[in-house]
C-alpha positions as CSV (number, residue, x, y, z in Angstrom):
1,X,89.9,200.2,145.8
2,X,88.9,203.7,144.7
3,X,85.2,204.5,145.2
4,X,85.1,205.7,141.6
5,X,86.0,202.3,140.3
6,X,83.3,200.6,142.3
7,X,80.8,203.1,141.0
8,X,81.9,202.5,137.4
9,X,81.5,198.8,137.7
10,X,78.1,199.1,139.4
11,X,76.9,201.5,136.8
12,X,78.0,199.2,134.0
13,X,75.3,196.7,135.1
14,X,72.8,199.3,136.2
15,X,69.2,198.2,135.6
16,X,70.0,194.6,134.7
17,X,69.2,193.2,138.2
18,X,71.9,190.5,137.7
19,X,71.7,188.3,140.8
20,X,75.4,188.4,141.7
21,X,77.8,190.2,144.0
22,X,81.1,191.2,142.5
23,X,84.1,190.8,144.8
24,X,86.9,193.2,143.7
25,X,90.6,192.5,144.2
26,X,90.8,194.6,147.3
27,X,87.9,192.8,148.9
28,X,85.3,195.4,148.1
29,X,81.9,194.0,147.4
30,X,79.5,195.4,144.7
31,X,76.1,193.8,144.7
32,X,74.3,194.0,141.3
33,X,70.9,193.1,142.7
34,X,69.0,193.1,146.0
35,X,69.1,189.3,146.1
36,X,72.4,188.0,144.8
37,X,72.6,184.2,144.5
38,X,76.3,183.9,143.6
39,X,79.6,185.7,143.8
40,X,82.1,186.5,141.0
41,X,85.5,187.2,142.4
42,X,87.9,189.4,140.4
43,X,91.4,188.3,141.4
44,X,93.4,190.7,139.1
45,X,93.1,193.8,136.9
46,X,92.7,191.6,133.9
47,X,89.6,190.1,135.6
48,X,88.3,193.6,136.2
49,X,88.8,194.5,132.5
50,X,86.7,191.4,131.6
51,X,83.9,192.5,133.9
52,X,84.1,196.1,132.6
53,X,83.5,195.0,129.0
54,X,81.9,191.5,129.3
55,X,81.5,188.9,126.5
56,X,80.9,185.3,127.2
57,X,84.2,184.3,125.5
58,X,86.3,186.9,127.4
59,X,84.7,185.9,130.7
60,X,85.5,182.3,130.0
61,X,89.1,183.2,129.2
62,X,89.4,185.2,132.5
63,X,88.0,182.2,134.4
64,X,90.5,179.7,132.7
65,X,93.4,182.1,133.5
66,X,92.3,182.4,137.1
67,X,91.6,186.1,136.8
68,X,88.0,185.5,137.7
69,X,86.3,182.9,139.9
70,X,82.8,182.2,140.9
71,X,80.9,180.4,143.7
72,X,78.3,177.7,143.1
73,X,77.7,175.5,140.0
74,X,78.7,176.3,136.5
75,X,75.1,175.8,135.4
76,X,73.9,178.6,137.7
77,X,76.8,180.8,136.7
78,X,76.1,180.5,132.9
79,X,72.7,182.1,133.3
80,X,74.1,184.9,135.4
81,X,76.9,185.5,132.8
82,X,74.4,185.9,130.0
83,X,72.5,188.4,132.0
84,X,75.8,190.4,132.5
85,X,76.6,190.3,128.8
86,X,73.1,191.1,127.5
87,X,72.1,190.1,123.9
88,X,74.3,187.5,122.2
89,X,74.3,187.8,118.4
90,X,75.9,185.2,116.2
91,X,78.6,185.8,113.6
92,X,78.5,185.8,109.8
93,X,82.2,186.6,109.2
94,X,82.8,184.5,106.1
95,X,86.4,185.6,105.6
96,X,87.2,184.6,109.2
97,X,85.6,181.2,108.7
98,X,87.6,180.7,105.5
99,X,90.8,181.6,107.4
100,X,90.1,179.2,110.2
101,X,89.5,176.4,107.7
102,X,92.9,177.1,106.0
103,X,94.7,177.2,109.4
104,X,93.1,173.9,110.3
105,X,94.5,172.3,107.1
106,X,97.9,173.7,107.9
107,X,97.8,172.4,111.5
108,X,96.6,169.0,110.5
109,X,93.7,166.8,111.6
110,X,95.9,164.5,113.7
111,X,97.3,167.4,115.9
112,X,93.8,168.8,116.3
113,X,92.3,165.5,117.4
114,X,95.3,164.8,119.7
115,X,94.8,168.2,121.3
116,X,91.2,167.4,122.3
117,X,91.2,163.6,122.9
118,X,94.7,162.6,123.9
119,X,94.4,164.3,127.3
120,X,94.0,161.4,129.7
121,X,91.6,158.5,129.7
122,X,91.5,158.7,133.5
123,X,90.2,162.3,133.2
124,X,87.5,161.3,130.7
125,X,86.4,158.4,133.0
126,X,85.7,160.9,135.8
127,X,82.7,162.3,134.0
128,X,81.7,160.1,131.0
129,X,79.5,157.0,131.4
130,X,80.9,153.5,132.0
131,X,81.2,152.9,128.3
132,X,83.2,156.1,127.6
133,X,80.6,157.5,125.1
134,X,81.7,161.0,124.3
135,X,78.6,162.2,122.3
136,X,75.0,163.1,122.9
137,X,73.0,160.6,124.8
138,X,69.3,159.7,124.2
139,X,66.9,160.1,127.1
140,X,63.6,158.2,126.8
141,X,62.6,159.6,130.2
142,X,63.8,162.6,132.3
143,X,64.9,160.2,135.1
144,X,67.2,158.1,132.8
145,X,70.7,157.8,134.1
146,X,73.6,158.8,131.9
147,X,74.6,155.2,131.5
148,X,71.1,154.2,130.5
149,X,70.7,157.1,128.1
150,X,74.0,156.3,126.3
151,X,73.0,152.7,125.7
152,X,69.7,153.9,124.4
153,X,71.6,156.2,122.0
154,X,73.8,153.4,120.7
155,X,70.8,151.3,120.1
156,X,68.9,154.2,118.5
157,X,71.7,154.5,115.9
158,X,71.8,150.8,115.3
159,X,68.0,150.7,114.7
160,X,68.1,153.7,112.4
161,X,70.8,152.0,110.3
162,X,68.8,148.7,110.4
163,X,71.9,146.7,111.3
164,X,71.7,143.0,110.6
165,X,74.1,140.0,111.1
166,X,76.9,139.8,108.5
167,X,76.8,143.4,107.4
168,X,80.1,145.3,107.2
169,X,79.8,148.3,109.5
170,X,82.2,151.3,109.6
171,X,82.4,153.8,112.5
172,X,84.2,157.0,111.4
173,X,85.7,158.5,114.5
174,X,85.0,155.6,116.7
175,X,86.0,157.1,120.1
176,X,86.6,154.5,122.7
177,X,84.7,151.9,120.7
178,X,81.3,151.8,122.5
179,X,79.3,151.8,119.2
180,X,81.6,149.2,117.6
181,X,81.1,146.8,120.5
182,X,77.3,147.4,120.8
183,X,76.8,146.8,117.1
184,X,79.0,143.7,117.0
185,X,77.7,142.1,120.2
186,X,74.0,142.9,119.8
187,X,73.5,143.1,116.0
188,X,76.0,140.6,114.6
189,X,77.9,143.0,112.3
190,X,81.5,142.9,111.4
191,X,82.6,146.3,112.8
192,X,85.5,148.5,111.8
193,X,86.4,151.7,113.6
194,X,88.8,154.4,112.6
195,X,90.3,157.2,114.8
196,X,93.1,159.7,114.9
197,X,93.6,159.5,118.6
198,X,96.3,157.2,119.9
199,X,94.7,157.0,123.3
200,X,91.4,155.8,121.8
201,X,93.1,153.4,119.5
202,X,95.0,151.7,122.3
203,X,91.8,151.5,124.4
204,X,89.8,149.8,121.7
205,X,92.6,147.4,121.0
206,X,92.6,146.3,124.6
207,X,88.8,146.0,124.7
208,X,88.8,143.9,121.5
209,X,91.2,141.4,123.2
210,X,89.3,141.5,126.5
211,X,85.9,140.8,124.9
212,X,87.3,138.1,122.5
213,X,86.1,140.0,119.4
214,X,89.3,139.7,117.4
215,X,87.4,138.2,114.4
216,X,84.5,140.6,114.5
217,X,85.8,144.1,115.5
218,X,88.9,145.9,114.3
219,X,90.2,149.4,114.7
220,X,92.6,151.4,112.6
221,X,94.6,154.6,113.4
222,X,93.5,156.2,110.1
223,X,92.1,159.5,108.7
224,X,88.8,158.9,106.9
225,X,90.3,160.4,103.7
226,X,92.8,157.5,103.7
227,X,90.1,154.8,103.6
228,X,90.8,152.4,100.7
229,X,88.0,152.5,98.2
230,X,88.1,148.9,97.3
231,X,86.7,147.9,100.7
232,X,83.0,148.8,100.8
233,X,80.6,148.9,103.8
234,X,76.9,148.2,104.1
235,X,76.4,150.7,106.9
236,X,78.4,153.7,108.1
237,X,78.1,155.9,111.2
238,X,79.9,159.1,112.0
239,X,79.1,160.2,115.5
240,X,80.6,163.3,117.0
241,X,83.5,163.8,114.6
242,X,81.7,165.7,111.9
243,X,82.4,169.0,113.8
244,X,86.1,168.6,113.0
245,X,85.5,168.4,109.2
246,X,84.8,172.1,108.2
247,X,82.3,173.2,105.7
248,X,84.8,173.6,102.8
249,X,85.7,169.9,103.3
250,X,82.1,168.6,102.9
251,X,82.6,167.5,99.3
252,X,85.7,165.4,100.4
253,X,83.9,164.1,103.5
254,X,80.6,163.1,102.0
255,X,82.2,162.2,98.8
256,X,84.5,159.7,100.5
257,X,81.5,158.3,102.4
258,X,79.6,157.8,99.2
259,X,82.5,156.0,97.5
260,X,83.1,153.5,100.4
261,X,79.3,152.8,100.9
262,X,77.8,149.9,99.0
263,X,74.8,150.6,96.7
264,X,71.7,150.3,98.8
265,X,73.7,151.1,101.9
266,X,73.0,153.7,104.7
267,X,75.0,156.3,106.6
268,X,74.1,158.1,109.8
269,X,75.8,161.5,110.4
270,X,75.5,162.7,114.0
271,X,76.8,166.1,114.7
272,X,76.4,169.6,116.3
273,X,75.0,172.3,114.2
274,X,74.3,176.0,114.5
275,X,70.6,176.8,114.9
276,X,70.7,180.2,113.2
277,X,70.6,179.9,109.4
278,X,73.5,181.8,107.7
279,X,75.6,182.1,110.8
280,X,79.2,180.9,110.7
281,X,80.0,181.0,114.5
282,X,78.6,181.6,117.9
283,X,78.8,185.2,119.0
284,X,80.0,187.0,122.1
285,X,83.5,185.5,121.6
286,X,82.3,182.0,122.3
287,X,83.7,180.5,119.0
288,X,87.1,182.1,119.5
289,X,87.4,180.7,123.0
290,X,86.5,177.2,121.8
291,X,88.9,177.4,118.9
292,X,91.8,178.5,121.1
293,X,91.2,176.2,124.1
294,X,89.2,173.2,123.1
295,X,88.5,172.4,119.4
296,X,91.2,173.8,117.2
297,X,90.0,173.6,113.6
298,X,86.4,172.9,114.5
299,X,83.6,174.5,112.5
300,X,79.8,174.4,112.7
301,X,77.1,175.2,110.3
302,X,73.3,174.9,109.9
303,X,71.7,171.5,109.3
304,X,70.4,172.7,106.0
305,X,74.0,172.9,104.7
306,X,74.7,169.4,106.0
307,X,71.8,168.0,104.1
308,X,72.8,169.9,101.0
309,X,76.3,168.6,101.4
310,X,75.1,165.0,101.5
311,X,72.9,165.4,98.5
312,X,75.5,167.1,96.4
313,X,77.7,164.0,96.7
314,X,75.0,161.6,95.7
315,X,73.7,160.6,99.2
316,X,69.9,160.7,99.5
317,X,68.8,162.1,103.0
318,X,65.9,160.0,104.2
319,X,65.5,160.9,107.9
320,X,66.6,163.7,110.2
321,X,66.1,164.1,113.9
322,X,67.0,166.9,116.3
323,X,68.4,165.9,119.7
324,X,69.0,169.4,121.0
325,X,67.4,168.9,124.4
326,X,69.1,165.5,124.7
327,X,72.6,167.1,124.3
328,X,71.8,169.8,126.9
329,X,70.9,167.1,129.4
330,X,74.0,165.0,128.5
331,X,76.3,168.0,129.0
332,X,74.8,169.0,132.3
333,X,75.3,165.4,133.4
334,X,79.0,165.6,132.4
335,X,79.4,169.0,134.1
336,X,77.9,167.8,137.4
337,X,80.1,164.7,137.3
338,X,83.2,166.7,136.6
339,X,82.4,169.2,139.4
340,X,81.9,166.4,141.8
341,X,85.4,165.1,140.9
342,X,87.0,168.5,140.9
343,X,90.0,167.6,143.1
344,X,90.8,164.4,141.3
345,X,90.4,166.1,137.9
346,X,92.8,168.9,138.9
347,X,95.3,166.3,140.2
348,X,95.1,164.5,136.9
349,X,95.2,167.3,134.3
350,X,96.0,170.5,136.3
351,X,93.8,173.4,137.4
352,X,93.8,175.2,134.0
353,X,92.6,172.3,132.0
354,X,90.0,171.4,134.6
355,X,88.7,175.0,134.2
356,X,88.7,174.8,130.4
357,X,86.6,171.7,130.4
358,X,84.2,172.8,133.1
359,X,83.4,176.1,131.5
360,X,83.4,174.7,127.9
361,X,81.0,172.0,128.7
362,X,78.8,174.2,130.8
363,X,78.8,176.9,128.1
364,X,77.9,174.3,125.5
365,X,75.0,173.0,127.6
366,X,73.8,176.6,128.0
367,X,74.0,177.1,124.2
368,X,71.8,174.0,123.6
369,X,69.4,175.1,126.3
370,X,69.1,178.5,124.7
371,X,68.7,177.2,121.1
372,X,72.0,178.6,119.8
373,X,73.2,175.0,119.0
374,X,71.4,171.9,118.0
375,X,72.4,168.2,117.4
376,X,71.1,166.4,114.3
377,X,71.2,162.8,113.3
378,X,70.7,162.6,109.5
379,X,70.3,159.3,107.8
380,X,71.1,159.1,104.1
381,X,71.4,156.3,101.6
382,X,73.2,155.4,98.4
383,X,70.7,154.2,95.8
384,X,71.1,151.0,93.9
385,X,71.9,151.3,90.1
386,X,68.2,151.2,89.3
387,X,67.6,154.2,91.5
388,X,65.8,152.4,94.3
389,X,66.8,152.7,97.9
390,X,64.9,149.9,99.8
391,X,63.7,151.0,103.2
392,X,60.6,150.5,105.5
393,X,57.5,152.6,104.7
394,X,57.4,154.0,108.3
395,X,59.8,154.8,111.1
396,X,58.4,152.1,113.4
397,X,61.7,150.1,113.1
398,X,63.4,152.7,115.2
399,X,61.1,152.3,118.2
400,X,59.3,148.9,118.1
401,X,60.1,146.8,121.2
402,X,62.2,149.6,122.8
403,X,60.3,149.9,126.0
404,X,62.6,147.6,127.9
405,X,65.7,149.2,126.4
406,X,66.9,145.8,125.1
407,X,68.2,145.5,121.5
408,X,66.6,142.9,119.3
409,X,68.0,139.3,119.3
410,X,69.7,138.0,116.1
């Protein structure tokens, strides 16, 4: 390759001391520091263009297409990539956010959910915990395993909602059913889950039969907007589906929850949020990459807008907890497990999809580590007709007796 091109690429990163060696398509090597710890391999001219004008989103696209590759773990690479890009500012393009929301409605929730979740249960099993919980875990100690942390998360939700025997419990976006089964088997509730994923619905149906829970757990292939309003619930959880809703749909989303929640009932909304107030998306092309490859129709906002959306529909927020660090740890567990099963994952879903999930989850973990994203659990209630919302005076019910990790007996 021409010496001038090598000089141009090296000068592009001059002074940044990025610990990487660039390997160009003709084999030429351009170290960007005196002590590189990894290599980025440009396999095509498109890969070189991504390096010449780097953004996190464009680098991710080039990796997914095979125009760029790197050595070592994705966790190490993400820190290097941010050093190559420089500052990452977040977007406030309100018109673009409105357009995405409109396109999401046109495409349809079912197709969006199928794109993300109906990949292959075998693929998800390679990197999720044994209960197939695809949401932020809850680590009581740094050394907690992923399986332990996910059980702790399920129980943390049940305690926050103060589940009791005989209550009617609804899980909106129930995934592979872990919360349904934990709540029914350990807290004695009658649990109903809804999902738009055929794969998840089929899995939950099989598990209901295998566990002998036909009279206590049921699952429906249903959009939350289609929930009948003559069947009310004492407790509602929405875990990890809120990101699909879109800010413009908050009135419909929280309004529906309000209408199917009994007076005196509680709801827990667990979802990813932006950490910068006023932002509509992650910068450096990150949101565009996620929209195109992973979460079509997804949209994030600040937690303040979530709480306001609840309150506007009559739900009274009574507790909020950030689990930002917990989601970073969860995602790095997932990335490590996926990378350790790289060959099997490629055989199951193909090289491109493996690359999408590897870089998407690593990028998300990096965003949580950096404070660009957060994860909030917000508990709200629907007051009784007299305006009262009975609840404990303290938060001790969320933690009492939790040292052994066992849920309370009923």
